[in-house]
N, C-alpha and C positions, 0 to 999 in steps of 0.2 A: 502492499499499499504505499503510492507516496509517496517511490526513489527510481524513478525507470528515464532513464537518463534520454534526451531528447537526442534518438539517432544518433538509437548507442545502449542506454544501458538497459534491456527490457528484465538484467536478474538485478537480473542489472537488469662528556657522557658518563655521567655513571649510570653504571649498570646494574639494574635490576633483577630484581627471581621473578620469574615471571612462576610463581606458584599462593598456594594463596597467601592469602594475607593472614597474618598474625591475629592475634582474636580475636575477626570474623567471624562469624555467627554464623550458622547452617543450624537450622528445625529440621527433621525427621517429617517427612506429607503428610503425615497426622496431623504434625499443628499447625496453628491458627500460624494465617502471614501478620508477617512483619515487615512493617515499613522497613525498607531497607537492607532489609536481610534476605539469604536465600533458605532455599526450600529444600529437601530434597537431600538423600548422605550421601551425595554420590561424593565421588569425586569429581573433578571439571573433563570435561569427554574432552579423549585422551590418554588418562591417566589411570589406571588400577583403581576398580573402588576401596575404600574399608570392610571389606570386611574379615573374618575367622579367617580357619587354617585351613587351604585346599578348598577357598571359596565363599561355606560355610556362611551364610547370616551368620551376626551375634547372636545368643544365647535371649532371649527377651519374656520375662519378669512376667508373672500371670496377669496381672495387673491391670500392668501397660496391656498385652491382648486381648484383653476383655473393651477398654480403654479405644483403642483401633477398631472392634467387629462396629462398635456402639456408631462409630462417626462411621465407619461406612454402610449400616445399615440405620440410622439416623439423618445424616447429617441433609442441609439441605442443600436442593440442586444447583443451588449459585459456584459453587465447587462440581466440574461441568470432570473426567474423566479422563481426556489432555492433559488438564491440571496434576493430574495423579500419577501421572502419568511419567510423567515429563522434568527435569529438573527443573526449577525455574526463582526468579527473582523477581521479591515483592515490590513496592515502593506507591508511596503515596502523594500528589500534592492539592492542597486543599490552598489556591488561590484569593479568599477570600481571609488569609492567616500571613500574605507571605510564602516565600520559605523555593521558590524558586532555584534559586545557587542551592541551599539546602539539600534542594530534591535536586537538578543534575548534578549532584557529590551524587548521592543516589543509586543515584540512576549508569553512575560508572562506579564503582563497586561492582554491581553487576556487568556487567563490562566486561573490568577485568576480570572477576572472573573465570568467563564462558572466553576467555581469548586465547586464540592459540599461540602470537610469541607477543615481545614488546619488538617495536621500532622505531631506534632514535625515539626512547620516549612517551611516543604512541602507539597506544591498543591495538592491537590486526586483528582482525575476528578469525572464531573458526569456516574450512572451508564450509561453501554454500550446497545447502541438498536442494534444491527448488525445485518445488512439487509435491514436496514432502512435509512431513512434517518435518519443523528444529532436534537440534541430541538439546535445545531446553529454551525458553520463553522468557522473555520482560512484559510484567503486573504492572501495568499503573491502576492504583484508582485513582480518578480525577474527579475533582465537588466540582460545583456547576458553584452561583451561587441562592440556589435556591433549597442545597443543605445534601438533591439529591450526587449520584455517584454514576461513572460508566467506567467500569473496568474495559481497559488494553491493552491487546494481546497484541504482544513484537514480537520477531527470532530476533536468537539470537548471535545467527550466524549473518545477516548484513541490515533488521536494524529496520528493518522492513513490519510494517502494520500489518499485521490477518483477517483484526476482526475487533468489534467491541463491543460491548454487555448491558442496557439500560437499566435502568428501575427493576423490567419484572423478570427480568432473567434471562434475556431473551441477547442472544449475542447475533450476532447478523457480521460479514463475513462481506467483500469484494467478488465479485464475478471470481466465476471457476475456482476459488480458495475454501470452501463450505468444506471440505472432505478434509482441513487440517483442523477445522473444531468440530468435534461431534455434538451431529446437534441442530447444529448451526442454518440460516436461509444467508442465503446468495443476496450480493444486493444485482440491482440493473446494471450495474459499471463495476468498469476495474477500481485497479488500484493507481495507474499510471496517471502524470499531473495530464495530461493530454483529455484525458477521459474525467476529466474533478473539477471544469470548467466550459466558459466557447471555445477558445482558443483550439488550435486548433495541433497547435506549436507551445511543449508543457512547458519552456521556460513562462511565454505567458500570460500562463495561469495563472502564477503565481510573483507577479506584478501588481499589486495593493493591495495582499495580503494582509489583513490587518498582526500585530499583536501587542501585544500587550497579557496584564492579571483583568482586562474587564472584560478580552474577545476571548481568553479560554475561556471562563465564566460562562458565557454564552455557551458556547464552545459546547460547555460541559456542558450546558442543560438541556443545548438541540438532543447528545448525543444517547438522555441518562432517557431521557422526554419520548425518543424515533418511537413514534407507528407511520408502518408504511403505509398507513390506510390516510393519515391525519398531515406528517412533513409532508415539506416540501421537500424535493431532488434536489433543488436547485441548495434553498438551507441547506439542507445537510454534509450536500458541495462545498460548502462555508467554513460547516463548522470542522469536513475532516481535513479542510487542509489548515489550519489554523491545528489544528497540534501537533499534523505532520510539524511546518513547520517548526513548532516552539517545543515539540522535544526532539522528535526521532535527526532532524534537521540541527538541532544546537544540538545538540549528541554530535555531532559527524563532521561543523565547521565552527575555528572559528567567534571566527563575523558574524554567526546569526545567533548564536551562546550571547556575545554580546550584546548583536540589538534587541535580545529579546530584554533581559537587563536592566541596560540603558530606559526601552522601552516600559517597564514594565507595571511604572505610575499613574504617564499620560501619554501612552499609548506609542503605537511606531505602523510602520507599514513595510515589507517587503520592497526596497526598486530592484532596477533592470537587474545592477551587474549584480549584487545578490544572488537575482531570481537566475541568471545565467551556471552562474557557481553552483549553486545547488544543485542544474540538471550535466553538474560535468565529474563527482565525485569515481565513477567508476576511470573516469580521465584519469585522475588526479595519482587515486594509489597508482594504475595502472603505471606512469610512468614512475616513481618512488619502486613498485617491488622492479620493472624495468634499472632501474636506475642503479637500484644493491645490486643487481643478481650481474651486469658485467665490470661490480669494484670499487662501483660511484665512483665513475668521471666521465664517463658522456651524462650525456644528456640533450640528447636526435632522437628520441624513442618516435611514430606513428601520436604517443600520446602526448606527448611533453609537444613536437611541434603541433598541436591542434590546440591544447593549448594558451596559448601566446596569443589567442583570443580573445580571453579573456584577464588574462594579464598577468600568466601564471609567469615567470620566464624564466628562471632554475629551480635547483636542487632547494636552497633556502626558505624559497618564497613557496615551494608548495610544502615545504612542511613547519611554514603558521599561517597555512590555510585552512587542512586536514588536522580535524585532531586524533578521531576512531576514522582506521581503514578499516577499507574493504578488501577480499579475497577472493577476487575475483575469477569469476568458470571464464573467461579468456581475454588477451590482453593481446601486442598485435607482435609482441614474442611471451613464446611460453614457458617452462622448465625454470620457473620462478621463482617453484616452490621449495625445492632441496637445498635452496639457501637461509632459507626459513628454517629452521630450526623449533621443533613445537617445545614450550620452555622454556622457552630462552629467552637476551635482552642481546638487538646487534648490532 
């Protein structure tokens, strides 16, 4: 949702150990969601789970077994099957009380936990499995002015928004993505930016998108109260664009995060330069990954040349532009994966 690059992105120092951070709390899947906490006792994707000898699950006290059985039988349907079966990171954003910066840091915690590695201080997401459920989810409870909330489901491998849940506990996904969330209802449009506005060119639908506290609360109210028989499709798309810009795009690009932060109280809009940058996430990441693969000397890949059109002319500018990095399924030069050892800093 809200991430396809125009003309291509259909999918789309001091070293720091790329392992679990000390003190980061992990709770088992039977626990309640915690703000900014990780659920599931699983290791990060690609690491062995911490089970008993020979892979056996640790012995669980009978009291806990009874509690877990009770939860499985009587837990309300607000927690769907996929939330139980996949590791997940939970956050909450309540614009009524501020907290955008702290929310962004909480989201970063989940990104860092499920990342593949770090490259020059930037988290590199894990390999994408498009069309399949991700190895993990990022769930955000977004609260509106009315106090109603919507739950947003983002993939861990590319931060794409897959769907949202309204206050009636009904999940909705973009077209052709309902198989990712059991029991969900697909919307009548896809999640690429060209489908979320009147313009055929995706970035043009981002120009003028409102950001800030008020804009995000309005979006939350529309999603939490969404009713396909009542809500206008145009209003739904506006709400989704705001969410996509202020959450995943702000995690991908420093400029977007800064804009949202500076516009939090008085509001602001996405300008043309920022809109063009947003739809080039894959290209920026490809250029950096190819540059890393070739010894960090040459900056002349197909993607690097294309980035000159938006003012990104060298690796330093690219690194200062992007925060979280995508691991694209395709770039003009492949074979960069072997230069990204898992759980390392390069």
